[in-house]
N, C-alpha and C positions, 0 to 999 in steps of 0.2 A: 497497437503497441508491439514493440519488439521484445519477445520473451527469450530469456537466456537460460541455459542449464545451470542449476543451482549447486550441483554436487550432491544433492540428496535425490535418491532415485524417484522418478516419476513426478518431480516438482520443478516447475520452471518459475523464474522470478523476473520482475520487470519494474521499472520506475525507480524512484529515489528511496533511500533508507530514511525512515522517520524515527526519532527517539521515542521510546515508549517506557513508561514506568508502571502502568496499571492495566490489568486485564479483568474482564467480567467472565468468570468461569463458574461452573457448577461445583459445589462442594460435595462431600461424600453422602449428604442427604438429598442431593438433587436440587438444592436452592442456588439461584444465581447470586454470587457474591463477588465483591471486588478484591482482587489479590494484587499485591505488589510484585513486580517482576524486575529482577536486577541481574547484572552480569556478575558471575562468580569467577574472579580472575585467577586465583591461585589456590592450589590444594595444600601447599606447604606453609602458607601464611597462617599465623594464629588468628589474626583479625582480618577479615576480608573487607574490601572496599565495596560499597554499594554504588555501582554505576548503572544508569538506565540501559535497557536493552534496545535493540533496533528492530523495527518492523519494516517489511517490504512486501509489496503486492506479489502474490504467488498463485499459480494455476496448477491444478492437479491433472492427471491423465484424462479425466472425464470432462475437463473444461470448466470446472467449478473454480471460482476465484475467491480466495481468502487472503490470509496474511501469514507470512513466515516470520517467526520471531526468533532472533538469534542474539548471541552475546555481542556487546559493543566491539567494533572493529573485527568482528568475526573470529576473535581469539579466545573468548571466554565461554563459559557455560551459563545456563540460566538457573536461577533460584526463584521459585514461585512461592510467595508468601513466607511464612516462617518455617516452612518445611525444610527438613535436612536433605531431602532429595534434590539433586541437580540433574538437568537434562541438557543435551547439546543444542536442541532446537524444538520449536513447537509450530505446527500448522494449525491455525485457528480460523473459525468462521468470522465474518465481518461483524456480527453482533457481539463478539467478545471484545472488540476494540472500543475505546472512547470515541465519541463523535468527531472531535477535532482531528484525531489521527486517521479515522476512517475517511473523512472528507479529503485530507491531504493525499492519502494513498490512491484514491479513486480519480484524481484529477486527470491523469494521462489517458484514460480510456472512456469510451462511450459504452455504458453498461445498463443492464436491467437487474434489479434485485429480485431474487426468488427465495422461497422458503422450502428447505428440504430437511426432513427429520428434526424439526423444531429448531433449526438454525437458519440464519440468513447468509446466503452466498450470492455472488454476482455472476452473470454471464456477459461476455463481451458481445455487443451488437454488431460492431464492424471490426473484425480482427486486423485489418490492414491499417497501419499508422497514417494519420493525416493531421492537418492543422487547419483551423478555421479563423477567418478574418472578416471584417466588415468593410464594405465599400466606403462607408462614412468615417472610418478610423484608420489609423496607421499601426494598429496593434494586431498581433496574431496570437491565438490561444490553442491550448490542447483541448480535445473534445469534451472532457469532463469538467472544464472550468465553468464556474457559475456565470461569468461574463459571456462565454461562448454560447451558452444556452439561451441567453437573452437576445441574440442576433436573429432578426426575422429572416425567413428563407429567401426573400427577394434581394436581401443585402449581403448574403453569405458569399464568401470567396473561399474555395477549398484548395489547399496546397498538399501535395503528397509528401514533400520533404521540408524540413526546416530550412535547408539551403535555398529552396525555391521561394519560400516566403521572404527570406532576407534579401534575395536578389530582386524581388518585386518592390522593395522599399519599405517593407513592414518590419516592425521591431517586436521582440517578445514581450508579452504581458508580464509585469513584474511579480504577480502573485503565482501564476501557474508556470511561468518560465517559458511558455510557448514552445 
């Protein structure tokens, strides 16, 4: 995956932005609870609009992969639960995300999950970007796609770039975007 500078010190981002409205976080007593997360658009408005926030795959300076949660369209702040406190962003571990969001975020990378300090984070197995196709099909996939994981080793075709896969006559898989 190609990681880009996020504007937040020591955090790089990659992949697509996925809408997010729920996080599993610890409350003040240490219990895991579900909290609503929304974009807080304006300070001067009497009644704020509740717009879901965005999540994006993020990597810190130690190589741990989690999720960066920001306001929608990168213009708003975040409100968590019914709290009056608002924050500009959150960097959370993967176990704080709903399963569907986690799966969508992890599609573009080949990863392994590890547990650190009672949280689940990921590490990238192969840091260079690549695409996988099958000799028996005309579709190509990103490495984390569930269809790519089903391709047997003897049928795998590896492409270093998306352009290379397209020139070979393959089309992107509609789920992962290849």
